[in-house]
N, C-alpha and C positions, 0 to 999 in steps of 0.2 A: 708293632702293628696297632696296639691300643692307642698310642699317641697319634698315629695317623688317622684313626677313626675319629678321635676327639677333634683333631684339626679339621677334618671334613665336616663334622657336625657343627662346629663353630662357623665354618665358612658358609654352610647351607643356611644356618640361622641368620647370619649377617646378610646374605643375599636376599633372603625372604623379607627381612626387616627393611632393607633398602628398597626393595620392590614395593612393599606396602607404603612406605613413605612417599615414594615417587608417584604411585597411583593416587594417594590422597592429595598430594600437591597438584597433580594434573586435574583431578576432579574438582578441586576448589579454586583453581586458578581464575576462572571467570568471575567468581564471587568477589575475590579480592580486587581484581582490576576494575570491576564495575562498582565498587563501593562508593557510596555517597560521602561527601566531606562532612555531612551532618549525621553520619551513622554512629551516633553515640548510644550504644546499647543500654537499655534500662538495667540489664544484669551486670554491666561494667561497674566495678567498684574499685576505687583507689583510696587507700588510707595510709597516713603517715604513722610511723612507729617512733616513739621517743622514750625508749626504756631508760630508767635511771642508770647512770654510769656510762651511757653511750651518747654523748652530746653531739649536736650538729656543729660543724666547723665554723659557720657564720650564718647570718640571716639568709634565708632562701635555700636551705639544705634540710633534708630529712635524713636521720641516721638509717632509716629503713622504710620500706614500703610493702604493704600487702596489697596485691592487685588480683582482680578476677575479671575475666572477660571472655569473649568468643575467639579472639585471634590476637596474635602478637605481631607488631610491626618493628622490624630491626632496621635501623638507619645506619648504614656504613659511615665511617668517618668522613665528615664534610669539612671543607675549608672555604675561605673567602674567594670571591671573584677577583678582587684587586689586591694582589700581594704587596703593593706599594702604598696602600692606604694606611692611615693611622690605625692603631690596634682596635679602638672602639668600633670603627667602621668595619674592620675585618671581622670582628666578633659578630656584629649585627648581620653582615652578609652571610656568615656561616650559619647563624640561627635561621635566617631567611631560607637558605638552601635546605636545612633540616625541615623547615615548615613545608616546603614543596614535596619532599619525600613523604612526610607524614600525611599530607593531603592526598597524595597518590595512593596511599594505603588505607584511606578512609579514616584517618586519625587527625588529631590536632595536638598542640602542646599540652592541652588539658589531659591527654591520655598518656603522656610521657611518665614512665616510672623509674627510668634510670638514664643517667648521662655520664659519659666518660670524656674528659677533656685532656688533650695532650698539648703541652706548652713547650716551646723551645726556650722561652724566657719566663719561666714560672713566676718568680718573685716580682718581676716587672709587670706582667700582664694579668696575674690573678686578681688584683683589686679592680681592674677595669672589667674583667669577666664577671666578677661578683655583682657589680653595678648593672651591667647590661642584661644579665640573665633574668633579673627581676622584671624586666620589660616583657619577657617572653613566657616565663614560668610563674604559675600561681600556686597557691596552696591547694592540695597537699603537694609540697615541693618534692621532686623526684630524688631518689637516692643518687648520690653523685660521687665521682672520684676524679681528682685532678692530679695529673702526672707531669713531671718535668722530663724532657728528653733532649738529647743533643741534636737530633735532626728528625725530620719527617720524610715521608716517601717522595713528596714533590719538592724539588729544589726551590728554596725561598719561602716555603710554607712555614709559618711560625705558630699556628694554632690549628688543631683538628678536633672536631667534636663528633662523637657517635651517640646514638640514643636508642632506647627501647620503649615502645608504647604498647599498652594493652587496650584493646577496643572491645 
């Protein structure tokens, strides 16, 4: 009986938490959708972390980021428009798509604090990615992770990038 009461208490707590999150999301939905692309809050702050012993993998990376702002924009994994284009073009198209999502959320690449990249051909494509990313991302560079995988969700997709921005 005690276990059943504890289970009901947890369930009630989770239901109320989800209800609160849902109400908050609905209440703020209009604010996010109507956000200006120039809505860079004066309270938004992004700072690179370079502690001794935790080096960046290459130029254009920060080992860590401290970020503060009013809202978070999560960009789901994006891929290129043309899967048959050369890899540099595919990476640029992917960044362009990320830029569209950021803009819709009232953010820009300046607000990006984290990027995760999935490569089907990691060793082949990572040097190209490292070059192209510098055209989109500026200091303080976002924290980043690059992963090699055997395949991605869309047949023929060889790169997918997701991002998080703080505005």
